[in-house]
C-alpha positions in Angstrom: -16.8 -56.5 37.1 -18.2 -56.2 33.7 -21.5 -55.2 34.8 -19.8 -52.5 36.9 -17.8 -50.9 33.9 -21.1 -50.8 31.7 -22.4 -48.8 35.0 -20.0 -46.3 35.2 -19.6 -46.0 31.2 -23.6 -44.8 31.8 -22.8 -42.7 34.3 -20.0 -40.6 33.1 -21.7 -38.9 30.4 -24.2 -37.5 32.9 -21.5 -35.6 34.9 -21.8 -31.9 34.9 -18.6 -29.8 34.1 -19.5 -26.0 34.7 -17.7 -23.8 31.8 -15.2 -21.5 33.1 -15.9 -18.1 32.1 -13.0 -16.1 31.1 -13.5 -12.4 31.0 -11.1 -10.8 28.5 -11.1 -7.0 28.5 -11.9 -5.1 25.4 -8.4 -3.7 23.8 -8.3 0.1 23.1 -8.9 0.9 19.2 -6.3 2.9 18.2 -6.3 5.7 15.7 -4.0 5.0 12.7 -2.8 7.8 10.2 -1.4 6.6 6.8 -0.5 9.4 4.2 1.5 12.3 3.2 2.0 15.7 1.6 4.5 16.6 -0.8 5.7 19.2 -3.6 3.9 17.3 -6.6 0.7 17.7 -8.0 -2.7 16.6 -5.6 -4.6 15.9 -4.4 -2.9 14.3 -1.5 -4.5 12.0 0.8 -4.5 11.2 4.6 -6.1 8.0 5.7 -7.7 7.7 8.9 -8.6 4.3 10.6 -9.4 2.7 13.9 -8.0 -1.0 14.7 -8.2 -3.1 17.8 -5.5 -4.3 20.0 -5.2 -7.5 21.2 -7.8 -8.6 23.5 -10.8 -6.9 21.9 -13.6 -8.8 20.2 -12.7 -6.6 17.1 -9.3 -7.5 17.1 -8.3 -7.6 13.6 -11.2 -5.2 12.5 -9.9 -2.1 10.8 -12.6 0.8 10.5 -12.6 3.9 8.8 -12.4 7.2 11.2 -15.5 9.2 9.4 -16.6 12.7 10.2 -13.3 14.0 11.1 -12.0 17.6 10.8 -8.5 17.4 9.4 -6.0 20.0 8.5 -2.4 21.0 7.6 -0.9 24.2 9.0 2.4 25.4 7.6 5.0 27.2 9.7 3.5 30.5 8.7 0.2 29.8 9.9 -1.7 28.8 6.2 -4.3 26.2 7.3 -5.7 24.0 4.3 -8.4 21.8 5.2 -8.8 18.3 3.7 -12.3 17.0 2.5 -13.4 13.5 3.2 -13.7 11.3 0.2 -18.0 10.0 -0.3 -16.6 7.0 -2.2 -13.4 6.2 0.4 -14.8 6.7 3.6 -12.1 7.7 6.0 -9.9 9.1 3.5 -9.2 13.0 3.4 -7.8 14.8 0.4 -6.3 18.4 -0.2 -7.7 20.9 -2.7 -6.4 19.9 -6.0 -4.3 23.0 -6.2 -2.5 22.0 -3.2 1.3 21.2 -3.2 3.8 21.7 -0.1 6.7 24.1 -0.5 10.2 23.0 -0.6 11.9 24.7 3.1 8.4 25.2 5.0 7.3 22.9 7.4 3.9 21.2 7.9 1.8 20.1 11.0 -1.0 17.7 10.4 -4.2 18.2 12.9 -7.2 16.0 13.4 -10.3 16.5 15.4 -12.4 13.4 15.0 -16.2 13.4 15.8 -16.3 12.8 19.1 -14.3 15.8 19.8 -10.9 14.4 20.4 -7.8 16.3 19.2 -4.6 14.8 17.8 -1.9 16.6 16.2 1.9 15.6 14.4 4.9 17.2 15.3 6.2 19.5 12.3 7.7 18.0 9.4 10.1 19.8 7.1 9.8 19.7 3.2 13.4 19.0 2.0 14.2 19.4 -1.8 14.9 16.2 -3.8 17.4 15.6 -6.9 15.8 14.4 -10.2 15.9 10.7 -11.4 18.5 10.7 -13.9 17.5 7.4 -15.6 16.0 4.2 -15.1 17.1 0.5 -15.7 15.3 -2.6 -15.6 16.0 -6.0 -14.4 13.8 -9.5 -14.5 13.8 -11.0 -11.0 12.8 -14.4 -10.0 11.7 -15.6 -6.8 11.7 -19.2 -6.0 8.6 -20.5 -4.3 8.6 -23.9 -2.5 6.6 -26.7 -3.6 6.1 -24.8 -7.1 7.8 -25.7 -10.3 7.6 -21.7 -11.7 9.1 -19.2 -9.8 7.4 -16.1 -9.1 8.8 -13.2 -11.3 8.6 -9.5 -12.0 10.7 -6.4 -13.1 12.9 -4.4 -10.5 13.3 -0.5 -11.3 16.8 0.6 -10.7 17.0 4.5 -10.5 20.2 6.2 -10.8 20.5 9.6 -9.0 23.0 12.3 -8.6 23.0 12.9 -5.1 23.6 16.3 -3.5 26.8 17.0 -1.6 25.6 19.8 0.5 22.7 17.8 2.6 21.9 15.1 4.4 19.5 13.1 1.8 16.6 10.5 2.9 15.1 8.9 0.0 11.7 6.9 -0.2 10.2 5.5 -3.5 6.7 4.9 -4.3 4.8 3.3 -7.2 2.9 5.8 -9.2 -0.2 5.3 -11.6 0.4 2.6 -14.0 -1.5 1.7 -17.1 -0.9 -1.3 -19.5 -2.0 -2.9 -22.6 -4.6 -5.8 -21.5 -5.4 -8.8 -23.7 -8.0 -10.9 -23.1 -10.0 -13.8 -25.2 -13.8 -12.9 -25.6 -14.0 -15.6 -28.1 -14.0 -18.1 -25.1 -16.8 -16.6 -23.1 -19.6 -18.6 -21.7 -22.8 -18.6 -20.1 -22.4 -19.7 -16.1 -24.6 -22.6 -15.4 -28.0 -22.1 -14.1 -31.1 -23.9 -12.6 -32.4 -23.7 -16.3 -29.4 -24.7 -17.9 -26.9 -26.3 -15.7 -24.0 -26.6 -18.2 -21.8 -23.9 -19.3 -22.8 -22.5 -22.9 -20.0 -21.1 -25.4 -21.2 -17.5 -26.1 -18.3 -15.8 -27.9 -18.5 -12.1 -27.7 -17.2 -10.0 -31.0 -15.5 -7.6 -28.9 -13.1 -6.5 -27.4 -9.5 -8.0 -27.3 -7.4 -5.4 -26.4 -8.1 -2.4 -23.7 -5.8 -0.3 -21.8 -5.8 -0.6 -17.8 -5.2 1.5 -15.2 -3.9 0.6 -11.7 -2.3 1.1 -9.0 0.8 -1.2 -8.5 1.8 -1.1 -4.8 5.2 -2.4 -3.7 4.9 -5.2 -1.5 8.1 -4.3 0.1 9.1 -0.5 1.3 12.2 1.2 -0.6 14.1 3.8 1.4 17.7 4.5 1.8 19.7 7.2 3.1 23.0 8.5 1.4 25.6 7.7 4.2 27.3 5.7 1.5 27.1 7.5 -1.5 26.7 11.2 -0.2 27.8 13.6 -3.4 27.9 10.7 -5.7 26.1 9.5 -8.5 24.5 5.9 -7.5 22.2 3.3 -8.8 19.6 1.8 -6.2 16.8 -0.6 -6.5 13.5 1.4 -6.1 10.7 -0.7 -7.1 9.4 -4.4 -8.1 6.5 -4.9 -10.3 5.2 -8.5 -10.0 4.6 -10.6 -13.2 1.0 -11.6 -13.0 0.3 -13.1 -16.5 -1.0 -9.9 -17.6 1.0 -6.7 -17.2 3.9 -7.5 -19.5 2.1 -9.2 -22.3 2.3 -6.2 -24.2 3.3 -3.0 -22.9 3.5 -1.3 -19.6 3.9 2.1 -18.0 4.4 3.3 -14.6 5.2 6.3 -12.8 7.8 6.3 -10.2 7.9 8.5 -7.4 10.9 9.6 -5.8 10.7 11.6 -2.5 13.4 13.2 0.0 11.7 12.6 3.5 12.9 14.1 6.9 15.4 11.8 9.0 12.8 10.9 11.2 10.4 9.4 8.9 13.1 7.7 7.2 13.8 6.0 10.9 10.2 5.5 11.1 9.7 4.1 7.4 13.1 1.8 8.1 11.6 0.0 11.5 8.5 -0.7 9.6 10.5 -2.4 6.4 12.6 -4.5 9.1 9.4 -5.7 11.0 7.6 -6.4 7.8 10.7 -8.4 7.1 10.9 -10.6 9.8 11.5 -14.1 8.6 9.4 -15.7 11.5 12.0 -17.8 13.3 11.9 -18.4 17.0 14.9 -16.1 16.8 13.3 -13.3 15.5 12.6 -10.3 17.9 8.6 -9.9 18.7 7.0 -7.6 16.4 6.3 -4.3 18.5 4.3 -1.0 18.4 6.2 1.4 16.3 5.5 5.3 17.5 5.2 7.6 14.8 5.0 11.4 15.2 1.7 12.2 15.9 0.0 12.8 19.9 -3.2 13.1 21.2 -3.5 16.6 22.9 -6.3 15.1 25.6 -4.1 12.3 26.3 -0.5 12.0 25.9 -0.5 8.2 27.0 -2.3 7.3 24.1 -0.7 5.3 21.5 -1.3 6.8 18.1 0.0 4.6 15.1 1.3 5.9 11.7 3.4 8.7 10.5 2.8 12.1 8.8 5.2 12.8 5.9 5.8 15.9 4.2 7.9 15.5 1.4 9.9 16.7 -1.8 8.6 14.7 -4.7 10.1 14.0 -8.0 8.7 11.4 -11.0 9.9 9.7 -14.1 8.0 8.0 -16.3 8.7 4.3 -17.6 7.8 2.1 -20.1 8.3 -1.4 -19.8 8.2 -3.8 -23.5 7.6 -7.6 -23.3 10.8 -7.9 -24.8 12.5 -6.3 -21.9 12.0 -9.4 -19.8 14.3 -12.4 -20.0 11.6 -14.6 -17.8 7.6 -14.0 -18.3 5.0 -15.9 -16.3 2.8 -17.8 -18.6 -0.1 -15.6 -20.0 -3.4 -15.5 -18.1 -6.4 -16.1 -20.1 -9.5 -13.9 -19.4 -12.5 -15.3 -21.2 -14.4 -11.9 -21.4 -14.6 -8.5 -23.1 -11.7 -6.6 -21.8 -14.1 -3.8 -21.2 -15.7 -5.8 -18.4 -12.7 -5.6 -16.5 -11.9 -3.4 -13.8 -10.1 -0.3 -14.9 -10.1 -1.0 -18.4 -11.1 0.8 -21.2 -10.5 0.4 -25.4 -9.5 4.5 -25.4 -5.9 4.8 -24.7 -5.2 7.6 -22.2 -4.2 10.8 -23.6 -0.9 11.0 -22.7 0.0 7.3 -23.9 3.2 8.0 -25.8 4.5 10.7 -23.4 
């Protein structure tokens, strides 16, 4: 019996199993359009990419759509050509002096390098009220398994909503700049074959720089005036996370407020809801959210994204380290602050404004 078992074990590894070849069709690469034009100063950007659907060997890969002809046409027939950036391929920019005009409607038209033509539905630019005031609130967000929570500053805008129209709002963080403090005295030379140990090499300069950044919101901030039409209201419009660097000294940001169309609001609200799905088994599955763009060659083709035309207003906000009621531990950068991307020892010309 024992000999039979040994024989069986010797034979089994020699058995051949032919692999089953699964043929998965490559998914269609979808055109995605992201960006807006508005009544504020430009240039304004429209970004075109291609993303593969489920089943493609390129699934999850996003590639810029380069070499396209991109124009914006208003309701009076005036055409504005957008130029592709040499540094950011797939991003197309309006001329620097272009501004959308309140009351006009605009259509985005795209012809890709392979001759396919896409267009948006017209979007009308609505007037937007000013931001009367901005207040600050420190937020902390508990993190499972960590003693120190995430934290940051929430901006709360005060607006006087017009009573004579239905308003749909969208807020974005504009350019920001802050005083960056580093520790060049702690700089060390990285190990190498010739010198396997880190060697202290303190630098004499520089400790303080001004760093520029775009602080993108991690959530969409949109609202309509159903509950405050014609009233003064205060509403959260932005969250800026404390990374241990931004609020060590002084931080400045331009808060952008847009008046968008009802259709654009519904699109952004759906995107927000889908992005904030908690992930339980009771949540609805993610769905493709159709925007306002179509293919003129194939009306059944799915085009992702939304072309927005909006009225814009902005308000500059300064945040002092003393405005925070909770701060993250100061992050240490052991180098000359000028070595950090976006940093310079020279303050912006409008730093005090």
